[in-house]
FIKOLZA-1660 file (N, C-alpha, C; in steps of 0.1 Angstrom, whole numbers, plus 5000, padded with zeros to 4 digits):
% residues 150
   i   px   py   pz ch aa at
   1 7090 1082 3797  A  M  N
   1 7096 1091 3806  A  M CA
   1 7111 1087 3808  A  M  C
   2 7114 1074 3808  A  K  N
   2 7127 1070 3809  A  K CA
   2 7135 1074 3797  A  K  C
   3 7130 1074 3785  A  T  N
   3 7137 1078 3773  A  T CA
   3 7140 1093 3774  A  T  C
   4 7131 1100 3779  A  H  N
   4 7133 1115 3780  A  H CA
   4 7145 1117 3790  A  H  C
   5 7145 1110 3801  A  N  N
   5 7156 1112 3810  A  N CA
   5 7170 1108 3804  A  N  C
   6 7170 1097 3796  A  N  N
   6 7182 1093 3790  A  N CA
   6 7187 1104 3780  A  N  C
   7 7178 1110 3773  A  V  N
   7 7182 1121 3764  A  V CA
   7 7187 1133 3772  A  V  C
   8 7179 1136 3782  A  T  N
   8 7183 1147 3790  A  T CA
   8 7196 1145 3797  A  T  C
   9 7198 1133 3802  A  D  N
   9 7211 1130 3808  A  D CA
   9 7223 1131 3798  A  D  C
  10 7221 1126 3786  A  R  N
  10 7231 1127 3776  A  R CA
  10 7234 1142 3772  A  R  C
  11 7224 1150 3772  A  V  N
  11 7226 1164 3769  A  V CA
  11 7233 1171 3780  A  V  C
  12 7230 1167 3792  A  K  N
  12 7237 1173 3804  A  K CA
  12 7251 1169 3804  A  K  C
  13 7254 1156 3800  A  R  N
  13 7268 1151 3801  A  R CA
  13 7276 1155 3789  A  R  C
  14 7271 1160 3779  A  A  N
  14 7278 1163 3766  A  A CA
  14 7290 1173 3769  A  A  C
  15 7287 1184 3777  A  P  N
  15 7299 1193 3780  A  P CA
  15 7310 1186 3788  A  P  C
  16 7306 1176 3796  A  L  N
  16 7316 1169 3804  A  L CA
  16 7324 1160 3795  A  L  C
  17 7317 1154 3785  A  R  N
  17 7324 1145 3776  A  R CA
  17 7334 1154 3767  A  R  C
  18 7329 1165 3763  A  L  N
  18 7337 1174 3755  A  L CA
  18 7349 1178 3763  A  L  C
  19 7347 1182 3775  A  L  N
  19 7358 1186 3784  A  L CA
  19 7367 1175 3786  A  L  C
  20 7362 1163 3788  A  G  N
  20 7371 1151 3790  A  G CA
  20 7379 1148 3778  A  G  C
  21 7373 1150 3766  A  G  N
  21 7380 1148 3754  A  G CA
  21 7391 1158 3752  A  G  C
  22 7388 1171 3755  A  L  N
  22 7398 1181 3754  A  L CA
  22 7409 1179 3764  A  L  C
  23 7405 1174 3776  A  G  N
  23 7416 1171 3786  A  G CA
  23 7425 1160 3781  A  G  C
  24 7419 1150 3775  A  L  N
  24 7428 1139 3770  A  L CA
  24 7437 1144 3759  A  L  C
  25 7431 1152 3750  A  A  N
  25 7439 1158 3739  A  A CA
  25 7450 1166 3745  A  A  C
  26 7447 1174 3755  A  G  N
  26 7458 1182 3762  A  G CA
  26 7469 1174 3768  A  G  C
  27 7465 1163 3774  A  V  N
  27 7475 1154 3780  A  V CA
  27 7484 1148 3769  A  V  C
  28 7477 1144 3759  A  V  N
  28 7485 1138 3747  A  V CA
  28 7495 1148 3742  A  V  C
  29 7490 1160 3740  A  L  N
  29 7499 1171 3734  A  L CA
  29 7510 1174 3744  A  L  C
  30 7507 1175 3757  A  T  N
  30 7517 1178 3767  A  T CA
  30 7528 1167 3767  A  T  C
  31 7523 1154 3767  A  M  N
  31 7533 1143 3767  A  M CA
  31 7541 1143 3754  A  M  C
  32 7535 1146 3743  A  T  N
  32 7543 1147 3730  A  T CA
  32 7553 1158 3731  A  T  C
  33 7550 1169 3737  A  A  N
  33 7559 1180 3738  A  A CA
  33 7571 1176 3748  A  A  C
  34 7567 1170 3759  A  L  N
  34 7578 1166 3768  A  L CA
  34 7587 1155 3762  A  L  C
  35 7581 1146 3754  A  A  N
  35 7589 1136 3747  A  A CA
  35 7599 1143 3737  A  A  C
  36 7594 1153 3730  A  A  N
  36 7602 1160 3721  A  A CA
  36 7613 1167 3728  A  A  C
  37 7610 1173 3739  A  D  N
  37 7621 1180 3747  A  D CA
  37 7631 1170 3752  A  D  C
  38 7627 1159 3757  A  N  N
  38 7636 1149 3761  A  N CA
  38 7644 1142 3750  A  N  C
  39 7639 1142 3738  A  A  N
  39 7645 1136 3727  A  A CA
  39 7656 1146 3721  A  A  C
  40 7655 1158 3725  A  A  N
  40 7665 1168 3719  A  A CA
  40 7679 1164 3724  A  A  C
  41 7689 1166 3716  A  P  N
  41 7703 1163 3721  A  P CA
  41 7707 1172 3732  A  P  C
  42 7714 1166 3742  A  Q  N
  42 7718 1174 3753  A  Q CA
  42 7731 1168 3758  A  Q  C
  43 7739 1177 3764  A  A  N
  43 7752 1172 3770  A  A CA
  43 7751 1162 3781  A  A  C
  44 7759 1152 3781  A  S  N
  44 7759 1142 3791  A  S CA
  44 7771 1143 3800  A  S  C
  45 7781 1149 3796  A  A  N
  45 7794 1150 3803  A  A CA
  45 7798 1165 3803  A  A  C
  46 7807 1168 3812  A  S  N
  46 7813 1182 3812  A  S CA
  46 7821 1184 3800  A  S  C
  47 7824 1197 3797  A  M  N
  47 7832 1200 3785  A  M CA
  47 7846 1194 3787  A  M  C
  48 7851 1194 3799  A  S  N
  48 7864 1188 3802  A  S CA
  48 7864 1173 3800  A  S  C
  49 7854 1167 3804  A  E  N
  49 7853 1152 3802  A  E CA
  49 7852 1149 3787  A  E  C
  50 7844 1156 3780  A  L  N
  50 7843 1154 3765  A  L CA
  50 7857 1156 3759  A  L  C
  51 7864 1167 3763  A  M  N
  51 7877 1169 3756  A  M CA
  51 7888 1159 3760  A  M  C
  52 7889 1156 3773  A  T  N
  52 7900 1147 3778  A  T CA
  52 7897 1132 3775  A  T  C
  53 7884 1128 3774  A  R  N
  53 7881 1114 3772  A  R CA
  53 7878 1110 3758  A  R  C
  54 7874 1120 3750  A  I  N
  54 7870 1117 3736  A  I CA
  54 7879 1124 3726  A  I  C
  55 7878 1138 3727  A  V  N
  55 7885 1146 3716  A  V CA
  55 7900 1144 3717  A  V  C
  56 7906 1145 3728  A  Q  N
  56 7920 1144 3729  A  Q CA
  56 7926 1131 3724  A  Q  C
  57 7921 1120 3729  A  P  N
  57 7926 1107 3725  A  P CA
  57 7924 1104 3710  A  P  C
  58 7912 1108 3705  A  T  N
  58 7909 1105 3691  A  T CA
  58 7917 1114 3682  A  T  C
  59 7919 1127 3686  A  S  N
  59 7927 1136 3677  A  S CA
  59 7941 1132 3678  A  S  C
  60 7946 1127 3689  A  D  N
  60 7960 1123 3690  A  D CA
  60 7963 1111 3680  A  D  C
  61 7953 1103 3677  A  A  N
  61 7955 1092 3668  A  A CA
  61 7958 1098 3654  A  A  C
  62 7953 1110 3651  A  V  N
  62 7956 1116 3638  A  V CA
  62 7969 1124 3639  A  V  C
  63 7971 1132 3650  A  F  N
  63 7983 1140 3652  A  F CA
  63 7995 1131 3652  A  F  C
  64 7995 1119 3657  A  Y  N
  64 8007 1111 3659  A  Y CA
  64 8007 1099 3650  A  Y  C
  65 7999 1100 3639  A  V  N
  65 7998 1088 3630  A  V CA
  65 8012 1085 3623  A  V  C
  66 8020 1095 3621  A  S  N
  66 8034 1093 3615  A  S CA
  66 8043 1086 3625  A  S  C
  67 8041 1088 3638  A  R  N
  67 8049 1082 3648  A  R CA
  67 8047 1067 3649  A  R  C
  68 8034 1064 3649  A  T  N
  68 8030 1050 3650  A  T CA
  68 8020 1047 3639  A  T  C
  69 8024 1045 3627  A  P  N
  69 8015 1043 3616  A  P CA
  69 8008 1029 3617  A  P  C
  70 7996 1028 3613  A  P  N
  70 7989 1015 3614  A  P CA
  70 7996 1005 3605  A  P  C
  71 7998 0993 3611  A  Q  N
  71 8005 0982 3604  A  Q CA
  71 7995 0971 3598  A  Q  C
  72 7985 0968 3606  A  S  N
  72 7976 0957 3603  A  S CA
  72 7962 0963 3599  A  S  C
  73 7954 0954 3594  A  D  N
  73 7940 0958 3591  A  D CA
  73 7933 0962 3604  A  D  C
  74 7936 0955 3615  A  D  N
  74 7930 0958 3628  A  D CA
  74 7935 0973 3632  A  D  C
  75 7947 0976 3630  A  D  N
  75 7952 0990 3633  A  D CA
  75 7945 1000 3625  A  D  C
  76 7943 0997 3613  A  W  N
  76 7935 1007 3604  A  W CA
  76 7921 1008 3609  A  W  C
  77 7915 0997 3613  A  R  N
  77 7901 0997 3618  A  R CA
  77 7900 1005 3630  A  R  C
  78 7910 1004 3639  A  Q  N
  78 7910 1012 3651  A  Q CA
  78 7911 1027 3648  A  Q  C
  79 7919 1030 3638  A  L  N
  79 7921 1044 3634  A  L CA
  79 7908 1049 3628  A  L  C
  80 7901 1041 3620  A  E  N
  80 7888 1045 3614  A  E CA
  80 7879 1048 3626  A  E  C
  81 7878 1039 3636  A  N  N
  81 7869 1041 3647  A  N CA
  81 7872 1054 3654  A  N  C
  82 7885 1057 3657  A  K  N
  82 7889 1070 3664  A  K CA
  82 7885 1082 3655  A  K  C
  83 7888 1082 3642  A  T  N
  83 7885 1093 3634  A  T CA
  83 7870 1096 3633  A  T  C
  84 7862 1085 3633  A  L  N
  84 7848 1086 3632  A  L CA
  84 7843 1092 3646  A  L  C
  85 7848 1087 3657  A  M  N
  85 7845 1092 3670  A  M CA
  85 7848 1107 3671  A  M  C
  86 7859 1111 3665  A  L  N
  86 7864 1125 3665  A  L CA
  86 7854 1134 3657  A  L  C
  87 7849 1129 3646  A  A  N
  87 7840 1136 3638  A  A CA
  87 7827 1138 3645  A  A  C
  88 7822 1127 3652  A  E  N
  88 7809 1128 3659  A  E CA
  88 7811 1137 3672  A  E  C
  89 7823 1137 3678  A  S  N
  89 7825 1146 3689  A  S CA
  89 7824 1161 3685  A  S  C
  90 7829 1164 3672  A  A  N
  90 7827 1177 3667  A  A CA
  90 7813 1181 3666  A  A  C
  91 7804 1172 3662  A  N  N
  91 7790 1174 3662  A  N CA
  91 7784 1177 3676  A  N  C
  92 7789 1170 3686  A  L  N
  92 7785 1172 3699  A  L CA
  92 7788 1186 3704  A  L  C
  93 7799 1192 3699  A  L  N
  93 7802 1206 3703  A  L CA
  93 7792 1216 3698  A  L  C
  94 7783 1212 3690  A  L  N
  94 7773 1221 3684  A  L CA
  94 7759 1219 3690  A  L  C
  95 7758 1211 3701  A  I  N
  95 7745 1209 3708  A  I CA
  95 7745 1217 3721  A  I  C
  96 7733 1220 3725  A  P  N
  96 7731 1227 3738  A  P CA
  96 7739 1220 3749  A  P  C
  97 7745 1227 3757  A  G  N
  97 7753 1222 3768  A  G CA
  97 7768 1223 3765  A  G  C
  98 7772 1222 3752  A  Y  N
  98 7785 1224 3748  A  Y CA
  98 7787 1236 3739  A  Y  C
  99 7777 1239 3731  A  L  N
  99 7777 1250 3721  A  L CA
  99 7780 1263 3728  A  L  C
 100 7789 1271 3723  A  R  N
 100 7792 1284 3728  A  R CA
 100 7786 1294 3718  A  R  C
 101 7781 1305 3724  A  D  N
 101 7775 1315 3715  A  D CA
 101 7785 1324 3708  A  D  C
 102 7794 1317 3700  A  Q  N
 102 7804 1325 3693  A  Q CA
 102 7805 1319 3679  A  Q  C
 103 7807 1328 3669  A  D  N
 103 7809 1323 3655  A  D CA
 103 7822 1315 3654  A  D  C
 104 7832 1320 3662  A  Q  N
 104 7845 1313 3661  A  Q CA
 104 7843 1298 3666  A  Q  C
 105 7836 1296 3676  A  W  N
 105 7833 1282 3682  A  W CA
 105 7827 1274 3671  A  W  C
 106 7817 1279 3664  A  I  N
 106 7810 1271 3654  A  I CA
 106 7820 1268 3642  A  I  C
 107 7827 1278 3638  A  R  N
 107 7837 1276 3627  A  R CA
 107 7847 1266 3630  A  R  C
 108 7852 1266 3642  A  D  N
 108 7863 1257 3646  A  D CA
 108 7857 1243 3648  A  D  C
 109 7845 1242 3653  A  S  N
 109 7838 1229 3654  A  S CA
 109 7836 1223 3641  A  S  C
 110 7832 1231 3631  A  L  N
 110 7829 1226 3618  A  L CA
 110 7842 1222 3611  A  L  C
 111 7853 1230 3613  A  L  N
 111 7866 1227 3607  A  L CA
 111 7871 1213 3613  A  L  C
 112 7869 1211 3626  A  M  N
 112 7873 1199 3632  A  M CA
 112 7865 1187 3626  A  M  C
 113 7852 1189 3625  A  R  N
 113 7844 1179 3619  A  R CA
 113 7848 1175 3605  A  R  C
 114 7850 1185 3597  A  D  N
 114 7854 1183 3583  A  D CA
 114 7868 1176 3582  A  D  C
 115 7877 1180 3590  A  A  N
 115 7890 1173 3591  A  A CA
 115 7889 1159 3595  A  A  C
 116 7881 1157 3605  A  A  N
 116 7879 1143 3611  A  A CA
 116 7872 1134 3601  A  A  C
 117 7862 1139 3594  A  V  N
 117 7855 1131 3583  A  V CA
 117 7865 1128 3572  A  V  C
 118 7873 1137 3568  A  A  N
 118 7883 1135 3558  A  A CA
 118 7893 1124 3563  A  A  C
 119 7897 1125 3576  A  A  N
 119 7906 1115 3582  A  A CA
 119 7900 1101 3582  A  A  C
 120 7887 1101 3585  A  Y  N
 120 7879 1088 3585  A  Y CA
 120 7880 1082 3571  A  Y  C
 121 7878 1090 3561  A  K  N
 121 7878 1085 3547  A  K CA
 121 7892 1080 3544  A  K  C
 122 7902 1088 3548  A  A  N
 122 7916 1084 3545  A  A CA
 122 7920 1071 3553  A  A  C
 123 7915 1070 3565  A  A  N
 123 7918 1057 3572  A  A CA
 123 7911 1045 3565  A  A  C
 124 7899 1048 3560  A  Q  N
 124 7892 1037 3553  A  Q CA
 124 7900 1033 3541  A  Q  C
 125 7906 1043 3534  A  A  N
 125 7914 1040 3522  A  A CA
 125 7928 1036 3525  A  A  C
 126 7932 1036 3538  A  K  N
 126 7945 1033 3543  A  K CA
 126 7955 1042 3536  A  K  C
 127 7952 1055 3536  A  D  N
 127 7960 1065 3529  A  D CA
 127 7968 1073 3540  A  D  C
 128 7979 1068 3543  A  L  N
 128 7987 1075 3554  A  L CA
 128 7991 1089 3550  A  L  C
 129 7996 1092 3537  A  P  N
 129 7999 1106 3534  A  P CA
 129 7987 1116 3535  A  P  C
 130 7975 1111 3532  A  A  N
 130 7963 1120 3534  A  A CA
 130 7961 1123 3548  A  A  C
 131 7963 1113 3557  A  L  N
 131 7961 1115 3571  A  L CA
 131 7971 1125 3576  A  L  C
 132 7984 1124 3572  A  E  N
 132 7994 1133 3576  A  E CA
 132 7991 1147 3572  A  E  C
 133 7985 1149 3560  A  E  N
 133 7981 1162 3555  A  E CA
 133 7970 1168 3563  A  E  C
 134 7962 1160 3569  A  L  N
 134 7950 1165 3577  A  L CA
 134 7954 1171 3590  A  L  C
 135 7966 1168 3594  A  N  N
 135 7971 1173 3607  A  N CA
 135 7970 1188 3608  A  N  C
 136 7973 1195 3598  A  N  N
 136 7972 1210 3599  A  N CA
 136 7958 1215 3601  A  N  C
 137 7949 1210 3593  A  A  N
 137 7935 1215 3595  A  A CA
 137 7930 1211 3609  A  A  C
 138 7933 1199 3614  A  L  N
 138 7928 1195 3627  A  L CA
 138 7935 1204 3638  A  L  C
 139 7948 1206 3636  A  Y  N
 139 7955 1214 3646  A  Y CA
 139 7950 1228 3646  A  Y  C
 140 7947 1233 3634  A  E  N
 140 7941 1247 3633  A  E CA
 140 7928 1248 3641  A  E  C
 141 7919 1238 3639  A  S  N
 141 7906 1239 3646  A  S CA
 141 7908 1239 3661  A  S  C
 142 7917 1230 3666  A  C  N
 142 7919 1229 3680  A  C CA
 142 7926 1242 3686  A  C  C
 143 7937 1246 3679  A  E  N
 143 7944 1257 3684  A  E CA
 143 7936 1270 3684  A  E  C
 144 7929 1273 3673  A  N  N
 144 7920 1284 3673  A  N CA
 144 7910 1285 3684  A  N  C
 145 7904 1273 3686  A  C  N
 145 7894 1272 3697  A  C CA
 145 7900 1274 3710  A  C  C
 146 7911 1268 3713  A  H  N
 146 7918 1270 3726  A  H CA
 146 7922 1284 3728  A  H  C
 147 7927 1291 3718  A  M  N
 147 7930 1305 3719  A  M CA
 147 7918 1314 3723  A  M  C
 148 7907 1311 3717  A  A  N
 148 7895 1319 3719  A  A CA
 148 7888 1316 3732  A  A  C
 149 7889 1304 3737  A  T  N
 149 7881 1300 3748  A  T CA
 149 7888 1298 3761  A  T  C
 150 7901 1297 3761  A  R  N
 150 7909 1294 3773  A  R CA
 150 7913 1307 3780  A  R  C
% end
């Protein structure tokens, strides 16, 4: 009789086990989805903060490179760092929170990124004339964007 009750009890509890297993699977899926949402890039600062604290100082390093050209290896390393930061800030302009729903915004952000990546490579090569040549492309990306969004 005891054996029969154990089998009967297991049969009665089977739906509960299934339900518990499905509930656990649901929790795991929900947590995975939440983790994915939290892992998505998102803006951490205002647009003004991004522009005044990162984009402007790093772009100025390229715009004014002729005025104060790098003299030492350390100067060149600092310029490399600024141009790399500028390139990555252009990528930030393409994430939710900064991204504008305009083709012009995307074109200008990509132009800025391309100019900054080229400036980074020129700084690595310690190629001052190449950096000076990149001023126009960088200026165009900034000016076009400011005209369209201000």
